[in-house]
C-alpha positions in Angstrom: 140.2 147.2 106.5 141.7 150.6 105.6 139.1 151.1 102.8 136.3 150.4 105.2 137.7 152.9 107.7 138.0 155.5 105.0 134.4 154.8 103.8 133.0 155.2 107.3 134.9 158.5 107.6 133.3 159.8 104.4 129.8 158.8 105.5 130.3 160.5 108.9 130.9 163.8 107.2 127.5 163.8 105.6 125.0 166.3 107.2 122.1 164.9 109.3 119.2 163.8 107.2 121.2 163.8 104.0 119.9 161.3 101.4 121.4 160.6 97.9 118.7 159.8 95.4 120.3 160.1 91.9 118.8 158.6 88.7 120.5 155.8 86.9 121.8 158.2 84.2 123.2 160.5 86.9 125.0 157.6 88.7 126.7 156.6 85.4 127.5 159.9 83.9 128.0 162.2 86.9 129.7 159.7 89.2 131.0 156.5 87.6 132.3 158.1 84.4 134.0 160.8 86.4 135.6 158.3 88.7 136.9 156.2 85.9 138.5 159.2 84.2 139.8 160.6 87.5 137.7 163.8 87.0 136.3 165.8 89.9 133.0 164.4 91.3 129.9 166.6 92.0 130.4 165.6 95.7 132.8 163.2 97.5 130.0 161.2 99.1 130.4 157.8 97.5 133.3 155.8 99.2 135.5 153.2 97.6 134.9 149.8 99.0 135.7 146.2 97.9 132.0 145.2 98.0 132.7 141.5 97.7 135.2 141.5 100.5 132.4 141.9 103.0 128.9 140.7 103.6 126.2 143.3 102.7 125.2 143.9 106.4 128.9 144.6 107.3 129.4 147.3 104.6 129.7 151.0 105.8 126.5 152.8 106.5 123.3 152.2 108.5 121.8 149.0 107.1 119.1 148.9 109.9 117.2 151.8 108.3 117.1 149.9 104.9 118.5 152.9 103.1 120.2 152.7 99.8 124.0 152.7 100.0 126.4 153.6 97.2 129.9 152.4 96.7 132.6 152.5 94.0 134.1 149.1 93.7 136.5 147.2 91.5 135.7 144.0 89.6 137.7 141.0 90.4 137.8 138.6 87.5 136.9 135.0 88.5 138.9 133.2 85.7 142.1 134.5 84.1 140.9 134.0 80.6 137.3 135.2 81.1 135.4 138.3 82.0 133.2 136.9 84.7 133.3 138.7 88.0 134.1 136.9 91.3 131.2 137.9 93.6 131.9 135.5 96.6 131.9 137.1 100.0 132.7 135.8 103.5 129.5 134.0 104.1 127.7 133.9 100.7 127.7 135.2 97.1 126.0 137.6 94.8 124.0 136.1 92.0 122.9 137.9 88.9 119.1 137.8 88.2 117.2 138.9 85.1 118.6 140.7 82.1 121.0 143.6 82.1 119.3 146.9 81.4 120.6 149.6 79.1 120.9 153.2 80.5 120.4 155.9 78.0 121.8 159.4 78.3 119.9 162.6 78.2 119.7 164.8 75.1 119.9 161.9 72.7 123.5 161.0 73.8 122.8 157.3 73.4 123.8 154.4 75.5 125.9 155.4 78.5 125.8 152.4 80.9 124.7 149.0 81.8 122.7 148.1 85.0 122.8 144.6 86.4 120.7 143.3 89.3 122.1 140.8 91.8 120.6 139.0 94.8 122.7 137.9 97.8 122.7 134.2 98.8 124.0 132.9 102.1 126.1 129.7 101.8 127.9 128.2 98.9 126.6 127.8 95.3 124.5 126.3 94.1 122.8 125.4 97.4 122.8 128.9 99.0 119.6 130.4 100.5 118.2 133.6 99.0 118.1 136.7 101.1 116.4 140.1 100.7 119.7 141.9 100.0 119.7 143.5 96.5 122.6 145.1 94.5 122.4 147.2 91.4 125.7 147.1 89.6 126.4 150.0 87.2 129.2 149.9 84.6 130.1 152.1 81.7 129.0 151.0 78.2 131.9 150.6 75.8 132.6 148.6 72.7 136.4 149.0 73.0 137.7 148.2 76.5 140.2 150.7 77.7 142.6 150.2 80.5 140.8 151.1 83.8 137.4 151.4 82.1 136.2 147.9 82.9 137.8 148.0 86.4 135.4 150.3 88.2 131.8 149.7 88.8 129.3 151.6 91.0 127.1 149.5 93.3 123.8 150.4 94.9 123.0 148.0 97.8 119.8 147.9 99.8 117.6 145.6 101.8 114.3 144.8 100.0 111.2 145.6 101.9 108.6 142.8 101.9 104.9 143.0 102.9 103.8 140.0 105.0 100.1 139.3 105.4 100.7 137.0 108.3 102.5 139.7 110.3 99.8 142.2 109.6 97.2 139.7 110.8 99.0 139.3 114.1 98.4 143.0 114.7 94.6 142.6 114.8 93.2 142.8 118.3 92.2 139.5 119.8 88.6 140.6 120.5 88.0 141.2 116.8 87.2 137.5 116.3 84.4 137.7 118.8 82.8 140.7 117.1 82.9 139.1 113.6 79.7 137.9 112.1 79.5 134.1 112.5 79.4 132.1 109.3 76.2 130.2 108.4 76.7 126.7 107.0 74.6 125.8 104.0 74.2 122.6 102.0 75.5 124.3 98.9 78.7 125.7 100.4 81.6 126.0 98.0 85.3 126.1 98.8 87.4 129.0 97.8 91.1 129.0 97.1 93.4 130.8 99.5 95.1 134.0 98.5 98.5 135.2 99.5 101.5 137.2 98.5 103.6 135.7 95.7 107.2 136.3 95.4 108.3 138.0 92.2 109.7 135.5 89.8 113.2 136.1 88.3 115.4 134.4 85.8 118.8 133.6 87.1 121.8 134.0 85.0 
């Protein structure tokens, strides 16, 4: 609770209209790496929050505007002898999807971080229902784990915007159907398949 209050205090200090739009490389090098090594940050605008202690809509910030929100968080290991994170929240869980992506540094620095995409599911695994909440989890790339290095991650959380053909069709005025050209039936009429929006497929880990 104290961390959530501190996070809200940080966000309230931001000037009106302020938006944070860093690149993946900037998030890892300029923010996460500095936080891990306790170095000064470019700006103290990313609060520390236990992301998996709250549902995504309860996290600090204005989720109604579907803006990206950034948080420093710690990884809670699910099993004592493993490296798998515990991503269960109050009413659901975060599930990894797709493959982790490598983040390369500028000026031929090489690999600086790893980006993992997760989707929030309501309910309990494996029967949870998928939502539109997305999280990009950033961690530093290292071959030799150092104390504290694997503890911190940087999370970008947002609500995915979806286009809906049915909703758009509802906005068409009612009288439009009366103005449309009537269809003429012929003996050689052919049926055509219906088209719609298909959800992007993903491979779950």
